[in-house]
C-alpha positions as CSV (number, residue, x, y, z in Angstrom):
1,M,-27.3,43.2,-10.8
2,T,-24.0,41.3,-11.0
3,A,-21.3,42.0,-8.4
4,E,-18.3,43.9,-9.6
5,V,-15.1,42.3,-8.3
6,T,-11.7,44.0,-8.2
7,G,-9.1,42.0,-6.4
8,T,-10.8,41.0,-3.2
9,T,-13.0,44.1,-2.9
10,R,-16.7,43.6,-3.8
11,R,-19.1,46.4,-4.6
12,G,-22.8,45.7,-4.9
13,P,-24.8,42.7,-3.8
14,A,-23.2,39.2,-3.9
15,P,-24.0,37.5,-7.2
16,R,-26.5,34.7,-7.4
17,I,-24.6,31.8,-8.8
18,R,-25.7,28.3,-9.7
19,I,-23.0,25.8,-9.1
20,V,-23.2,22.1,-10.0
21,G,-20.7,19.4,-9.0
22,I,-20.1,16.3,-11.1
23,A,-18.3,13.2,-9.8
24,D,-18.5,9.4,-9.9
25,T,-16.1,7.5,-7.6
26,D,-16.0,7.5,-3.8
27,S,-13.2,9.9,-3.1
28,Y,-14.2,12.3,-5.8
29,V,-17.9,12.3,-4.8
30,K,-16.9,13.0,-1.2
31,W,-14.6,15.8,-2.2
32,T,-16.9,17.4,-4.8
33,A,-19.9,17.3,-2.5
34,A,-17.9,18.9,0.3
35,L,-16.5,21.6,-1.9
36,V,-19.8,22.5,-3.5
37,G,-21.4,22.3,0.0
38,S,-18.9,24.8,1.4
39,A,-19.8,27.4,-1.3
40,P,-21.8,30.5,0.0
41,E,-25.3,29.6,1.1
42,H,-26.9,32.2,-1.2
43,W,-25.5,30.2,-4.2
44,N,-27.7,27.5,-5.8
45,R,-25.7,24.4,-4.9
46,S,-26.4,20.9,-6.4
47,M,-24.6,17.8,-7.6
48,R,-24.8,15.1,-10.3
49,I,-23.3,11.7,-9.7
50,L,-22.3,10.3,-13.0
51,D,-23.0,6.6,-13.7
52,T,-19.8,4.9,-14.7
53,P,-18.5,1.4,-13.9
54,L,-16.8,2.8,-10.8
55,A,-19.7,5.0,-9.5
56,V,-20.4,5.0,-5.8
57,S,-23.0,2.7,-4.2
58,A,-26.0,4.1,-2.4
59,D,-24.2,3.6,0.9
60,Q,-21.1,5.3,-0.3
61,Q,-23.2,8.2,-1.5
62,R,-24.9,8.6,1.8
63,A,-21.6,8.5,3.7
64,A,-20.1,11.1,1.3
65,L,-23.0,13.5,1.7
66,A,-23.3,13.1,5.5
67,T,-21.0,16.0,6.3
68,S,-21.0,17.8,2.9
69,G,-23.6,20.5,3.6
70,L,-25.6,19.4,0.6
71,P,-29.1,18.1,1.2
72,G,-30.0,14.7,-0.4
73,G,-32.6,16.4,-2.6
74,A,-29.8,18.4,-4.3
75,V,-28.1,15.3,-5.6
76,A,-29.1,13.2,-8.6
77,R,-27.6,10.2,-10.4
78,V,-27.4,10.5,-14.2
79,G,-25.8,8.9,-17.3
80,L,-23.6,10.9,-19.6
81,D,-26.4,11.5,-22.2
82,R,-28.8,12.6,-19.5
83,L,-26.1,14.8,-17.9
84,R,-25.8,16.9,-21.1
85,R,-29.6,17.3,-21.4
86,S,-29.9,18.5,-17.8
87,L,-27.1,21.0,-18.3
88,L,-28.9,22.3,-21.4
89,D,-32.3,22.5,-19.7
90,D,-31.0,24.3,-16.6
91,P,-27.6,25.9,-17.5
92,P,-25.2,26.3,-14.5
93,D,-22.9,29.2,-14.0
94,V,-20.2,27.0,-12.6
95,V,-19.4,23.2,-12.8
96,V,-17.0,21.5,-10.5
97,L,-15.4,18.5,-12.2
98,G,-14.4,16.0,-9.5
99,A,-13.1,13.0,-11.4
100,R,-10.1,11.0,-12.6
101,G,-8.0,12.7,-15.2
102,P,-9.4,11.0,-18.3
103,L,-13.0,11.6,-17.2
104,V,-12.2,15.3,-16.5
105,R,-11.0,15.6,-20.1
106,V,-14.2,14.0,-21.4
107,L,-16.4,16.2,-19.3
108,A,-14.5,19.4,-20.1
109,R,-15.1,18.8,-23.8
110,L,-18.8,18.2,-23.1
111,L,-19.1,21.5,-21.2
112,A,-17.1,23.4,-23.8
113,D,-19.6,22.4,-26.5
114,L,-22.6,23.8,-24.6
115,P,-24.2,27.0,-26.1
116,A,-23.2,29.0,-23.0
117,R,-20.4,27.1,-21.4
118,P,-20.1,27.4,-17.6
119,V,-17.0,28.2,-15.6
120,I,-15.1,25.0,-15.2
121,V,-13.5,24.3,-11.8
122,T,-11.5,21.2,-10.9
123,G,-9.2,19.8,-8.3
124,L,-7.9,16.8,-6.5
125,P,-9.6,15.1,-3.6
126,G,-6.8,14.8,-1.0
127,I,-3.1,15.1,-0.4
128,S,-1.5,16.2,-3.7
129,I,2.2,16.6,-2.9
130,P,4.3,16.2,-4.9
131,A,2.6,18.1,-7.7
132,T,2.5,16.0,-10.9
133,R,2.6,16.9,-14.6
134,K,-0.2,14.4,-15.3
135,A,-2.6,16.3,-13.0
136,L,-1.9,19.5,-14.9
137,I,-2.3,17.9,-18.3
138,Y,-5.6,16.1,-17.7
139,R,-7.1,19.2,-16.1
140,R,-5.9,21.9,-18.5
141,G,-9.4,22.4,-19.9
142,A,-10.5,24.0,-16.6
143,D,-10.7,27.7,-15.8
144,L,-9.7,27.2,-12.2
145,F,-7.7,24.5,-10.4
146,V,-8.5,24.3,-6.7
147,V,-5.7,23.3,-4.3
148,H,-5.8,22.9,-0.6
149,S,-2.6,24.2,0.9
150,H,-0.1,27.0,0.5
151,R,2.5,24.4,-0.3
152,E,0.3,22.8,-3.0
153,R,-0.2,26.2,-4.6
154,T,3.5,26.9,-4.6
155,E,4.5,23.5,-6.0
156,F,1.7,23.4,-8.7
157,A,2.4,26.9,-9.8
158,A,6.1,26.2,-10.1
159,L,5.4,23.0,-12.1
160,S,3.0,24.9,-14.3
161,V,5.7,27.4,-15.2
162,R,8.3,24.8,-15.8
163,T,6.2,22.7,-18.1
164,G,4.3,25.5,-19.8
165,I,1.0,23.9,-18.9
166,R,-0.7,27.0,-17.6
167,H,-3.3,27.0,-14.9
168,R,-5.0,29.4,-12.6
169,F,-4.9,28.1,-9.0
170,A,-7.1,29.0,-6.1
171,L,-6.9,28.1,-2.4
172,A,-9.7,26.3,-0.5
173,T,-9.5,24.7,2.9
174,L,-9.7,20.9,2.4
175,P,-13.4,20.3,2.8
176,F,-12.9,17.3,5.1
177,A,-10.7,19.4,7.4
178,K,-13.4,22.1,7.6
179,A,-16.1,19.4,8.4
180,A,-13.7,18.0,11.0
181,E,-13.3,21.3,12.7
182,R,-17.1,21.7,13.0
183,A,-17.2,18.2,14.6
184,R,-14.5,19.0,17.1
185,D,-17.0,19.8,19.9
186,R,-18.6,16.3,19.5
187,R,-15.4,14.7,20.8
188,H,-15.6,13.2,24.3
189,D,-12.1,12.4,25.6
190,A,-13.4,9.8,28.1
191,D,-14.8,7.8,25.2
192,A,-11.7,8.2,23.0
193,T,-10.1,4.8,23.3
194,D,-10.1,3.6,19.7
195,V,-7.1,3.4,17.4
196,V,-8.3,4.0,13.9
197,F,-6.4,2.8,10.9
198,A,-7.3,4.6,7.6
199,T,-6.9,2.1,4.8
200,Q,-5.8,3.0,1.2
201,A,-6.4,1.0,-1.9
202,V,-3.0,1.2,-3.4
203,V,-0.8,2.4,-0.5
204,P,1.2,0.3,0.0
205,R,0.6,-1.5,-3.3
206,E,2.4,-4.8,-3.0
207,R,0.8,-7.8,-1.1
208,P,3.8,-8.5,1.2
209,D,3.7,-4.9,2.5
210,R,-0.1,-4.9,2.9
211,L,0.2,-8.2,4.8
212,R,2.9,-6.9,7.1
213,L,0.6,-3.9,7.8
214,A,-2.3,-6.3,8.7
215,E,0.1,-8.2,11.0
216,M,1.0,-4.9,12.8
217,L,-2.7,-4.1,13.4
218,R,-3.3,-7.6,14.7
219,R,-0.3,-7.3,17.1
220,L,-1.7,-3.9,18.2
221,A,-5.1,-5.4,19.1
222,L,-3.5,-8.4,20.9
223,A,-1.3,-6.1,23.0
224,D,-4.3,-4.5,24.7
225,S,-7.7,-6.2,24.7
226,S,-9.4,-3.1,26.3
227,R,-8.7,-1.0,23.2
228,R,-10.5,-1.3,19.9
229,V,-8.4,-1.2,16.7
230,V,-10.7,0.0,14.0
231,V,-9.8,-0.8,10.4
232,K,-11.7,1.9,8.5
233,L,-12.4,0.9,5.0
234,R,-13.3,3.1,2.0
235,A,-15.7,0.6,0.6
236,A,-17.7,-2.5,1.6
237,E,-17.2,-5.7,-0.2
238,G,-18.4,-5.4,-3.8
239,E,-18.3,-1.6,-3.8
240,H,-16.0,0.3,-6.1
241,Q,-13.2,2.7,-5.2
242,T,-11.3,5.3,-7.3
243,H,-8.4,2.9,-7.3
244,V,-8.7,-0.8,-7.7
245,E,-7.8,-2.6,-4.4
246,R,-6.3,-6.0,-5.1
247,D,-5.5,-7.1,-1.5
248,S,-8.2,-5.9,0.9
249,F,-7.5,-5.7,4.6
250,P,-10.5,-7.9,5.6
251,D,-9.0,-10.7,3.3
252,L,-5.5,-10.1,4.7
253,L,-6.7,-10.3,8.3
254,R,-8.6,-13.5,7.7
255,S,-5.5,-15.0,6.2
256,L,-3.6,-14.5,9.5
257,G,-6.0,-16.7,11.5
258,A,-8.5,-15.9,14.2
259,T,-9.1,-12.2,14.4
260,P,-9.1,-10.7,17.9
261,E,-12.5,-9.4,19.1
262,N,-11.2,-5.9,19.5
263,L,-9.9,-5.7,15.9
264,V,-12.9,-4.5,14.0
265,V,-13.6,-3.6,10.4
266,S,-15.8,-0.5,9.8
267,T,-17.3,1.2,6.8
268,E,-18.9,4.1,8.8
269,P,-18.1,7.7,7.8
270,M,-14.6,8.7,8.9
271,Q,-16.0,11.5,11.0
272,S,-18.0,9.0,13.0
273,A,-15.0,6.7,13.4
274,L,-13.0,9.7,14.8
275,D,-15.7,10.4,17.4
276,H,-14.1,7.8,19.6
277,A,-10.5,7.8,18.4
278,R,-7.6,8.5,20.7
279,G,-5.2,8.2,17.7
280,L,-5.3,7.6,14.0
281,V,-2.7,5.7,12.0
282,T,-2.2,5.7,8.2
283,I,0.5,5.9,5.6
284,S,-0.8,8.9,3.7
285,S,-4.6,9.1,3.8
286,T,-6.3,12.5,4.0
287,A,-7.9,11.1,7.1
288,A,-4.8,12.2,8.9
289,I,-5.7,15.8,8.1
290,E,-9.2,15.3,9.3
291,A,-7.9,13.9,12.6
292,I,-5.4,16.7,13.1
293,A,-8.2,19.3,12.5
294,R,-10.1,17.7,15.4
295,G,-7.0,17.7,17.7
296,I,-6.6,13.9,17.4
297,P,-2.9,12.9,17.3
298,V,-1.8,10.8,14.3
299,L,1.0,8.5,13.2
300,A,2.0,8.5,9.5
301,L,3.8,5.2,9.1
302,D,7.2,5.4,7.4
303,T,7.8,1.6,7.8
304,F,7.7,1.2,4.0
305,G,9.7,4.3,3.3
306,V,8.9,7.9,2.3
307,S,8.3,8.5,-1.4
308,P,6.0,10.0,-3.9
309,A,4.5,6.5,-4.6
310,L,3.4,6.3,-1.0
311,I,2.1,9.9,-1.1
312,N,3.8,10.6,2.3
313,V,6.6,13.0,1.4
314,V,4.3,15.8,2.6
315,F,4.7,14.6,6.2
316,E,8.5,15.2,6.2
317,G,9.3,17.8,8.8
318,S,5.8,17.5,10.4
319,G,6.9,15.4,13.4
320,V,4.2,12.8,12.8
321,L,6.2,10.2,10.8
322,G,7.0,7.1,12.8
323,G,7.4,3.3,12.5
324,E,6.1,0.1,13.9
325,D,7.6,0.5,17.3
326,D,5.9,3.9,17.6
327,L,2.5,2.3,16.7
328,L,2.8,-0.5,19.2
329,A,3.9,2.0,21.9
330,G,1.0,4.4,21.0
331,R,3.2,7.3,20.2
332,F,0.7,9.4,18.2
333,R,1.5,13.1,17.6
334,L,0.3,16.4,16.4
335,P,2.3,18.3,13.7
336,T,4.2,21.5,14.3
337,P,2.3,24.7,13.9
338,Q,4.5,25.8,11.0
339,W,3.9,22.6,9.1
340,S,0.1,22.9,9.7
341,R,0.0,26.4,8.3
342,E,1.7,25.4,5.1
343,N,-0.1,22.0,4.7
344,Y,-3.9,22.0,4.7
345,L,-4.5,23.7,8.1
346,H,-4.0,27.3,7.1
347,D,-6.3,30.1,8.3
348,G,-9.6,30.0,6.4
349,A,-9.2,33.7,5.7
350,D,-6.5,32.8,3.2
351,D,-9.0,30.9,1.0
352,D,-9.7,32.8,-2.3
353,W,-11.5,30.2,-4.5
354,V,-15.0,31.8,-4.0
355,A,-13.7,35.2,-5.0
356,D,-12.0,33.7,-8.0
357,V,-15.1,31.9,-9.1
358,E,-17.2,35.1,-8.7
359,R,-14.7,37.0,-10.9
360,L,-14.8,34.3,-13.6
361,V,-18.6,34.2,-13.5
362,G,-18.6,38.0,-14.0
363,L,-16.4,37.5,-17.0
364,R,-18.7,34.8,-18.3
365,R,-21.8,37.0,-18.0
366,Q,-20.0,39.7,-20.0
367,G,-19.0,37.2,-22.7
368,L,-15.3,37.7,-21.8
369,L,-14.5,34.2,-20.5
370,A,-11.4,32.9,-22.3
371,E,-11.8,29.8,-24.4
372,P,-10.7,26.6,-22.6
373,V,-7.5,24.8,-23.6
374,L,-8.7,21.4,-24.8
375,H,-5.5,19.5,-25.5
376,T,-6.1,16.3,-27.4
377,G,-2.6,14.8,-27.1
378,R,-1.2,12.1,-29.3
379,G,-3.8,10.1,-31.2
380,G,-6.3,12.9,-32.0
381,R,-10.0,11.9,-32.0
382,L,-9.1,8.3,-31.6
383,R,-7.4,9.1,-28.3
384,L,-10.5,11.0,-27.1
385,A,-12.7,8.0,-28.0
386,W,-10.3,5.8,-26.1
387,E,-10.5,8.0,-23.0
388,R,-14.3,8.0,-23.2
389,K,-14.4,4.2,-23.6
390,T,-11.9,3.8,-20.7
391,V,-14.0,5.8,-18.2
392,L,-17.4,4.6,-19.4
393,G,-16.6,1.0,-20.3
394,P,-19.7,-0.9,-21.5
395,M,-21.8,2.2,-20.9
396,D,-20.1,3.7,-24.0
397,R,-21.8,2.2,-27.1
398,T,-20.5,4.6,-29.7
399,P,-18.9,3.3,-32.9
400,A,-15.8,5.4,-32.1
401,G,-15.5,3.7,-28.8
402,R,-15.6,0.3,-30.3
403,L,-13.0,1.3,-32.9
404,A,-10.8,2.7,-30.1
405,V,-10.8,-0.6,-28.3
406,V,-9.9,-2.5,-31.5
407,V,-7.0,-0.2,-32.2
408,G,-6.0,1.0,-28.7
409,V,-5.7,-2.3,-26.8
410,P,-3.0,-3.8,-29.0
411,A,-1.3,-0.4,-29.3
412,R,-1.3,0.0,-25.6
413,A,0.2,-3.4,-25.1
414,V,3.1,-2.6,-27.5
415,V,3.7,0.7,-25.7
416,R,3.8,-1.0,-22.3
417,T,6.2,-3.7,-23.6
418,V,8.6,-1.0,-24.9
419,Q,8.3,1.0,-21.6
420,R,9.1,-2.2,-19.6
421,A,12.1,-2.9,-21.8
422,R,13.4,0.6,-21.4
423,R,13.1,0.4,-17.6
424,R,15.0,-2.9,-17.6
425,V,17.8,-1.3,-19.6
426,Q,17.9,1.7,-17.3
427,V,18.1,-0.6,-14.2
428,S,20.8,-2.6,-15.9
429,R,22.9,0.4,-16.7
430,S,22.5,1.8,-13.2
431,A,23.4,-1.5,-11.6
432,G,26.5,-2.1,-13.9
433,P,29.0,0.3,-12.2
434,M,27.9,-0.9,-8.7
435,S,28.4,-4.6,-9.6
436,S,31.9,-3.9,-10.8
437,R,33.1,-2.3,-7.6
């Protein structure tokens, strides 16, 4: 018997729901596994890791699953063709798409073509302030967009109304924060001497800024040899990340000369690194939320500014922003209670994503689930072939994919040339009045 849901009141037994997560890159695998793993235990929970050129390594997969709540046997690696077959053989009620925007669009179309399409859930794997139009566009084929704070829901909902890109949003505690709260009792303050730096692939983006950050960490280690400074990497050498990292911190540190013995590089899971941390420093990594959830003070560096490009505007008003002097002096902080409630550390009772999924599954079983909005955008089918080729690379051997490369690469080069020219004109116009003063 299917549960009947009206608002938040449920009558009858809870529905048995089969939920499957699909992801490929490191951050999305971690997020998807954790979200699916946080679903009610009476649901049938599993995951498929999609083979793409950026798919996680075996070590990254183990680290992602370590605190997810999903057993290893519930996770399988598949190619795109095998994925479709597995969904036909054992149809899920719900699929969580945890992937980069173009891949979400490819997978949403695949799911929409199934005989009995599942409820499609999607979301973003970390701090998502400010809300962006691109996130809405790429994920408009989903039935439910999961956000992780009251502020995110407010900002995404407002952007959805302004742009006319309609979405249904639901709130879920950031899975990493939930896992961090469970790990809080493992913390032993007497052993908490490490300063953990959470790296990011493209924050900051430019080499001079990344080199300056490496120099700061080196100075921090040299200032106190009894304290370990742990550079926590997202991937080991040769492993892929969601975003391409051009100047890795191990390379940058080596370029500075002899590395202090107490400046160490680690690829262990973040939760393990935090077990012995007295403070965490980052620019905008979601690891800051994990640390705060465990009561570990943080420092969100504003040395390079505060901007959407640095993904750190969310920390304005939190009390945790600080500069190089704060880092060297060890001035780590916990945010204000009001900021915490609005940003990722709300009361778990506020979460409504499970209730929303159950309601949508009820509509699906009655044949009342609305058709997904599958927006093609400019370029029609050729654009879709281009997106498929972009995310699958050499793994896509379709004729349409080959044609998309032949047409798309030169066209993209022209578009980028025009965009760069427009930006130069805009900069020139904005600089003109200032230069005349």
